[in-house]
C-alpha positions as CSV (number, residue, x, y, z in Angstrom):
1,M,0.0,0.0,0.0
2,T,1.4,3.4,-1.1
3,E,1.8,6.0,1.7
4,R,-0.3,9.0,0.5
5,L,1.6,12.2,1.6
6,Y,-1.1,14.5,0.2
7,L,-3.7,13.3,2.7
8,N,-2.2,15.4,5.5
9,D,-0.5,18.1,3.4
10,A,-2.2,19.2,0.1
11,Y,0.5,21.9,-0.2
12,L,3.4,19.4,-0.4
13,Y,4.9,19.8,-3.9
14,D,8.4,18.2,-3.4
15,F,9.2,14.8,-2.0
16,R,11.5,11.8,-2.1
17,A,10.5,8.2,-2.3
18,A,11.9,4.7,-3.1
19,V,11.0,2.9,-6.3
20,V,9.3,-0.4,-5.4
21,G,7.9,-1.5,-8.8
22,V,8.2,-0.8,-12.5
23,R,6.5,-2.3,-15.6
24,S,6.2,-1.3,-19.2
25,T,2.6,-1.1,-20.7
26,D,0.8,0.3,-23.7
27,R,0.3,3.5,-21.7
28,G,4.0,3.9,-20.9
29,F,6.0,3.0,-17.8
30,E,4.1,2.4,-14.7
31,V,6.2,3.3,-11.6
32,L,5.2,2.3,-8.1
33,L,6.8,4.2,-5.1
34,D,6.7,3.4,-1.4
35,R,5.1,6.8,-0.8
36,T,3.9,9.7,-3.0
37,A,2.5,13.2,-3.0
38,F,0.8,12.6,-6.4
39,Y,-2.9,12.5,-6.2
40,P,-4.4,9.7,-8.4
41,E,-7.7,10.2,-10.2
42,A,-10.3,9.3,-7.7
43,G,-13.5,10.5,-6.1
44,G,-14.3,12.7,-9.0
45,Q,-11.0,14.6,-8.8
46,L,-8.4,14.8,-11.5
47,F,-4.9,13.3,-11.0
48,D,-1.8,15.4,-10.4
49,R,0.9,15.9,-13.0
50,G,4.5,16.7,-12.4
51,F,8.0,15.2,-12.6
52,M,9.9,12.3,-11.2
53,D,13.6,12.7,-11.5
54,Q,12.8,15.4,-14.1
55,I,10.8,12.9,-16.2
56,P,7.2,14.1,-16.8
57,V,4.5,12.2,-14.9
58,S,1.5,12.3,-17.2
59,A,-1.1,10.6,-14.9
60,A,-1.6,8.7,-11.7
61,Y,-4.2,6.1,-10.7
62,E,-4.9,3.9,-7.8
63,T,-5.2,0.1,-7.8
64,D,-7.5,-2.2,-6.0
65,S,-4.8,-2.9,-3.5
66,D,-4.6,0.8,-2.6
67,D,-1.3,1.4,-4.5
68,I,-0.7,4.5,-6.6
69,V,0.7,4.0,-10.0
70,H,2.5,6.8,-11.9
71,I,2.6,6.9,-15.7
72,L,5.7,8.1,-17.4
73,D,6.8,7.9,-21.1
74,T,10.3,6.7,-20.3
75,W,12.0,5.2,-17.3
76,S,15.3,3.5,-16.6
77,V,15.7,3.8,-12.8
78,P,16.0,0.5,-11.0
79,I,13.9,-0.7,-8.1
80,G,15.2,0.5,-4.8
81,T,16.5,3.8,-6.1
82,I,15.4,7.0,-4.2
83,V,13.8,9.4,-6.7
84,H,12.8,13.1,-6.5
85,G,9.1,13.9,-7.2
86,V,7.8,17.3,-8.0
87,I,4.1,18.2,-8.2
88,D,2.7,20.6,-10.8
89,E,1.8,23.4,-8.3
90,K,-0.7,25.2,-10.6
91,R,-2.7,22.1,-11.4
92,R,-2.7,21.1,-7.7
93,R,-3.9,24.5,-6.7
94,E,-6.7,24.5,-9.4
95,N,-7.8,21.0,-8.2
96,R,-7.8,22.1,-4.6
97,C,-10.0,25.1,-5.4
98,K,-12.4,23.0,-7.5
99,H,-12.8,20.4,-4.8
100,T,-13.3,22.7,-1.9
101,G,-15.6,24.8,-4.1
102,Q,-17.6,21.7,-4.8
103,H,-18.0,20.9,-1.1
104,I,-19.1,24.5,-0.4
105,L,-21.6,24.5,-3.3
106,S,-23.0,21.0,-2.4
107,R,-23.7,22.2,1.1
108,A,-25.2,25.4,-0.2
109,F,-27.8,23.5,-2.2
110,I,-28.7,21.5,1.0
111,E,-29.0,24.7,3.0
112,T,-31.1,26.6,0.4
113,V,-33.3,24.0,-1.1
114,G,-32.5,20.6,0.6
115,A,-31.0,19.1,-2.6
116,E,-28.4,16.5,-1.9
117,T,-25.4,15.9,-4.1
118,V,-25.7,12.4,-5.7
119,S,-22.3,12.6,-7.5
120,S,-19.7,15.1,-8.6
121,R,-17.0,15.4,-11.3
122,L,-14.2,17.9,-11.3
123,G,-13.1,18.6,-14.9
124,E,-10.2,20.3,-16.5
125,I,-12.3,23.4,-16.8
126,E,-15.9,22.8,-16.0
127,S,-17.0,20.8,-13.0
128,T,-20.4,19.3,-12.2
129,I,-22.5,18.1,-9.3
130,E,-25.6,16.0,-9.8
131,L,-28.4,17.0,-7.4
132,S,-31.2,14.9,-6.1
133,A,-33.7,17.5,-7.3
134,S,-35.2,17.1,-10.7
135,D,-35.7,20.8,-11.4
136,L,-34.7,24.1,-9.8
137,S,-35.6,27.6,-10.7
138,D,-33.0,30.2,-11.7
139,T,-33.7,32.0,-8.5
140,V,-33.0,29.0,-6.3
141,I,-29.8,28.2,-8.2
142,R,-28.7,31.8,-7.8
143,N,-29.4,31.7,-4.0
144,A,-27.2,28.6,-3.7
145,E,-24.4,30.3,-5.6
146,D,-24.7,33.4,-3.5
147,L,-24.5,31.4,-0.3
148,A,-21.4,29.5,-1.6
149,N,-19.6,32.8,-2.4
150,D,-20.6,34.2,0.9
151,I,-18.9,31.3,2.6
152,I,-15.8,31.8,0.4
153,L,-15.7,35.5,1.4
154,K,-15.9,34.6,5.1
155,N,-12.5,32.9,4.7
156,L,-13.5,30.0,6.9
157,P,-10.8,27.5,7.9
158,V,-10.8,24.2,6.1
159,N,-9.4,21.5,8.4
160,I,-8.7,17.8,8.2
161,A,-9.8,15.5,11.0
162,Y,-10.2,11.7,11.5
163,Y,-13.2,10.2,13.2
164,N,-14.6,6.7,13.7
165,L,-18.1,5.8,12.7
166,E,-19.6,6.4,16.2
167,E,-18.0,9.9,16.4
168,L,-19.3,10.7,12.9
169,K,-22.9,10.1,14.0
170,S,-22.7,13.1,16.3
171,L,-21.5,15.4,13.5
172,P,-23.6,17.1,10.7
173,V,-21.8,15.0,8.1
174,R,-23.4,15.2,4.6
175,K,-23.3,11.4,4.2
176,I,-22.4,8.8,6.8
177,P,-20.1,6.1,5.3
178,D,-21.5,2.6,5.3
179,R,-18.4,0.8,6.7
180,E,-16.3,0.7,9.8
181,G,-13.0,2.3,10.4
182,K,-11.4,5.8,10.6
183,F,-12.7,8.4,8.2
184,R,-11.0,11.5,6.9
185,I,-13.4,14.4,7.3
186,I,-13.0,17.8,5.5
187,Q,-14.4,20.4,7.9
188,I,-15.3,23.8,6.4
189,G,-15.8,25.9,9.6
190,D,-19.1,24.8,11.0
191,F,-20.7,25.0,7.6
192,D,-19.8,21.5,6.1
193,F,-18.5,18.2,7.2
194,T,-17.8,15.6,4.5
195,A,-15.8,12.4,4.3
196,C,-13.3,12.9,1.5
197,G,-9.9,11.7,0.4
198,G,-9.1,14.6,-2.0
199,T,-6.9,17.6,-1.8
200,H,-8.4,20.8,-0.4
201,C,-7.6,24.5,0.4
202,R,-6.6,25.6,3.9
203,N,-9.4,28.2,3.9
204,T,-12.4,29.0,1.8
205,G,-11.0,32.4,0.7
206,E,-8.4,30.5,-1.4
207,V,-11.3,29.2,-3.6
208,G,-11.8,32.8,-4.8
209,L,-15.1,32.3,-6.6
210,V,-17.7,29.8,-7.5
211,K,-19.8,30.4,-10.6
212,I,-22.6,28.3,-11.9
213,V,-22.6,28.3,-15.7
214,G,-25.2,25.8,-16.7
215,Q,-27.6,23.1,-15.8
216,E,-29.1,20.0,-17.5
217,K,-31.6,17.3,-16.5
218,L,-30.2,13.8,-16.2
219,R,-31.8,10.6,-15.0
220,G,-34.5,12.4,-13.0
221,H,-31.8,14.6,-11.4
222,L,-30.4,18.0,-12.1
223,R,-26.7,18.4,-13.1
224,V,-25.3,21.7,-12.2
225,I,-22.2,22.9,-14.2
226,F,-19.9,25.2,-12.3
227,L,-16.4,26.8,-12.4
228,A,-14.3,27.4,-9.3
229,G,-11.0,29.2,-8.4
230,G,-8.9,30.4,-11.3
231,K,-11.1,28.9,-13.9
232,A,-14.1,31.0,-12.6
233,I,-12.0,34.1,-12.6
234,E,-10.7,33.5,-16.1
235,D,-14.3,33.0,-17.3
236,Y,-15.3,36.3,-15.7
237,G,-12.4,38.0,-17.4
238,E,-13.3,36.5,-20.8
239,K,-17.0,37.4,-20.5
240,N,-16.2,40.9,-19.3
241,Q,-14.0,41.4,-22.3
242,V,-16.8,40.3,-24.6
243,I,-19.3,42.7,-22.8
244,E,-16.9,45.6,-23.1
245,G,-16.6,44.9,-26.8
246,L,-20.4,44.8,-27.1
247,T,-21.0,48.0,-25.1
248,G,-18.6,49.7,-27.5
249,K,-20.5,48.5,-30.5
250,F,-23.9,49.3,-29.1
251,T,-22.6,52.5,-27.4
252,C,-24.5,51.7,-24.2
253,H,-24.0,50.7,-20.6
254,F,-23.6,46.9,-20.1
255,R,-27.0,46.8,-18.2
256,D,-28.7,48.1,-21.3
257,L,-27.2,45.4,-23.6
258,P,-30.3,43.0,-23.3
259,A,-32.6,45.8,-24.5
260,A,-30.2,46.8,-27.2
261,V,-29.9,43.2,-28.5
262,D,-33.8,42.9,-28.4
263,R,-34.1,46.0,-30.6
264,L,-31.5,44.7,-33.0
265,M,-33.2,41.3,-33.2
266,E,-36.6,43.0,-33.9
267,Q,-35.0,45.1,-36.6
268,E,-33.4,42.0,-38.1
269,K,-36.9,40.3,-38.2
270,T,-38.4,43.3,-39.9
271,L,-35.6,43.4,-42.5
272,R,-35.9,39.6,-43.0
273,R,-39.6,40.0,-43.7
274,E,-38.9,42.8,-46.2
275,V,-36.2,40.8,-47.9
276,N,-38.5,37.8,-48.2
277,R,-41.2,40.0,-49.6
278,L,-38.9,41.4,-52.2
279,R,-37.5,38.0,-53.0
280,T,-41.1,36.7,-53.5
281,I,-41.9,39.6,-55.9
282,N,-38.7,39.1,-57.9
283,L,-39.2,35.3,-58.1
284,Y,-42.8,35.7,-59.2
285,N,-41.8,38.3,-61.8
286,D,-38.9,36.1,-63.1
287,I,-41.0,32.9,-63.5
288,S,-44.0,34.9,-64.9
289,K,-41.8,36.3,-67.6
290,R,-40.3,32.9,-68.5
291,L,-43.7,31.3,-68.6
292,L,-44.5,33.5,-71.6
293,S,-42.1,31.6,-73.8
294,A,-42.5,28.2,-72.2
295,P,-44.0,25.2,-74.3
296,K,-47.6,24.2,-73.9
297,V,-49.7,21.1,-74.2
298,G,-53.1,22.3,-75.0
299,D,-53.7,25.2,-72.6
300,T,-51.2,24.0,-70.0
301,I,-47.9,25.7,-69.7
302,L,-45.0,23.4,-69.1
303,F,-42.0,25.0,-67.3
304,Y,-38.6,23.8,-65.9
305,G,-36.4,26.2,-64.0
306,E,-33.4,26.0,-61.6
307,Y,-33.5,28.2,-58.5
308,D,-30.7,27.1,-56.2
309,E,-30.4,30.5,-54.5
310,S,-34.2,30.7,-53.7
311,D,-35.8,30.0,-50.3
312,P,-37.7,26.7,-50.8
313,K,-40.7,28.0,-48.8
314,I,-40.9,31.1,-51.1
315,L,-40.4,28.9,-54.1
316,K,-43.3,26.7,-53.2
317,E,-45.6,29.6,-52.4
318,T,-44.8,31.4,-55.6
319,G,-45.3,28.2,-57.7
320,L,-48.7,27.6,-56.1
321,K,-49.8,31.2,-56.7
322,L,-48.8,31.1,-60.4
323,C,-50.6,27.7,-60.9
324,Q,-53.7,29.2,-59.3
325,E,-53.6,32.1,-61.8
326,Q,-53.1,30.0,-65.0
327,P,-53.0,26.3,-66.1
328,A,-49.4,25.3,-65.6
329,L,-47.0,22.5,-64.6
330,L,-43.9,23.8,-62.9
331,I,-40.7,21.8,-62.3
332,L,-38.6,23.9,-59.9
333,A,-35.1,22.5,-59.1
334,F,-33.1,23.7,-56.1
335,E,-30.1,22.1,-54.4
336,D,-30.8,18.3,-54.5
337,K,-34.6,18.6,-54.6
338,V,-37.3,19.2,-57.2
339,L,-40.6,20.9,-56.5
340,I,-43.5,20.0,-58.7
341,V,-46.4,22.4,-58.8
342,S,-49.5,21.8,-60.9
343,S,-52.7,23.6,-61.6
344,E,-56.0,21.7,-61.1
345,R,-57.4,19.9,-64.1
346,T,-54.2,20.2,-66.2
347,G,-53.9,16.4,-66.7
348,F,-50.5,16.5,-65.0
349,P,-51.1,15.7,-61.3
350,A,-48.0,16.6,-59.4
351,S,-47.8,13.3,-57.5
352,K,-47.8,11.3,-60.8
353,V,-45.2,13.6,-62.3
354,A,-43.0,13.0,-59.2
355,Q,-43.4,9.2,-59.7
356,R,-42.3,9.5,-63.3
357,L,-39.3,11.6,-62.4
358,M,-38.3,9.1,-59.6
359,G,-38.7,6.2,-62.1
360,A,-36.3,8.0,-64.5
361,C,-33.9,9.7,-62.2
362,G,-34.2,8.1,-58.7
363,G,-34.7,10.0,-55.5
364,K,-37.5,9.8,-53.0
365,G,-40.6,11.8,-52.5
366,G,-44.3,12.2,-53.1
367,G,-47.2,14.6,-52.6
368,S,-50.7,15.6,-53.8
369,S,-52.2,16.5,-57.2
370,S,-51.2,20.1,-56.8
371,F,-47.8,19.8,-55.1
372,A,-45.1,17.2,-54.8
373,Q,-41.4,17.1,-53.9
374,V,-38.6,14.7,-54.8
375,G,-35.4,14.7,-52.9
376,G,-32.0,13.0,-53.3
377,L,-31.4,14.3,-56.8
378,P,-27.9,15.9,-56.9
379,R,-27.2,18.7,-59.4
380,E,-25.4,16.2,-61.6
381,K,-28.8,14.7,-62.5
382,R,-30.3,18.0,-63.7
383,E,-29.9,17.0,-67.4
384,E,-31.6,13.7,-66.7
385,I,-34.5,15.5,-65.0
386,K,-34.9,17.8,-68.0
387,R,-34.8,14.9,-70.4
388,A,-37.4,13.1,-68.4
389,F,-39.5,16.2,-68.4
390,M,-39.2,16.7,-72.2
391,E,-40.1,13.0,-72.8
392,M,-43.2,13.5,-70.7
393,I,-44.1,16.5,-72.9
394,R,-43.5,14.5,-76.1
395,D,-45.6,11.6,-74.8
396,E,-48.5,14.0,-74.1
397,I,-48.2,15.6,-77.6
398,D,-48.1,12.2,-79.3
399,R,-51.4,11.2,-77.6
């Protein structure tokens, strides 16, 4: 069993230990020491990185026998050698802040709404807690966040203590372990008591800030996404920079940004409606002009046109309008689709025309007597579509 130096000193970044095991694997060299300050990935907390005799340690994990294995790309030091380990201080500090921040936030949700933490995960940037509640209002979530940051500002001491099971029963521990033995308890003032084997800050002020950035429903629970410590402060800086840029563009105070964006969106909707109106007029005029020289079978105008730049909704509406005004069969190609629009009583039901096109060119689709659509016809098949259309016209003329 590896002696875990970080359990009693999460600020230990430099240590010496003896090599007691080495093996080569697909992941690299797995090195086992008699003791270590490297935290392995466990309990939802990320592993430490650092160096061992100046060789990078890329990961650490714990085994079923409570040993901690260190992963290195290269290794040539024999068993029994005393090596020098160095922990990545910045990563350790970030992990401490995330973990202590998670304990504070989990207790804050209990205090504000009675929601227990079912599980937690501390990520490289974003971290999560899964709450027993299925849904919480924005106000409730904000209240929990405010309480968590109030605890951080109070700079409460974070202590480590060991208790047996009977002693734990007299403490307000969030979750009583279901086994016997001594338990490592992280005590955040008199605010929170939690059994935990992770690395933590010495006081809540070191966490700096906890910021909830999202939520999602999961398995009947609510997953809360948050940032803590330096990651929360970095996020604040990035968002503040974006806000400053927007206030410059809108020439307004940041509190007026929502109203300014709403006005811009409304203007955009108005402009889009006007653009669509003009596009509809232009499309109607274009097809109307081309219909004048299109071939006919009897009184029915037969027209083929390609409109890849047109909005399909406008194209359909324009085609239906034209076919209401005069007897016509319109084949309107755009992207990989063909719209077929037919006037009533033309002798060319749109659905039957679609079937004929699919028989000749492939694709899938269908519709009614007045409108049909065939998809899955790439532009390379446009000539086939036109040939099939012309053959259909000739067949009608020959009848």
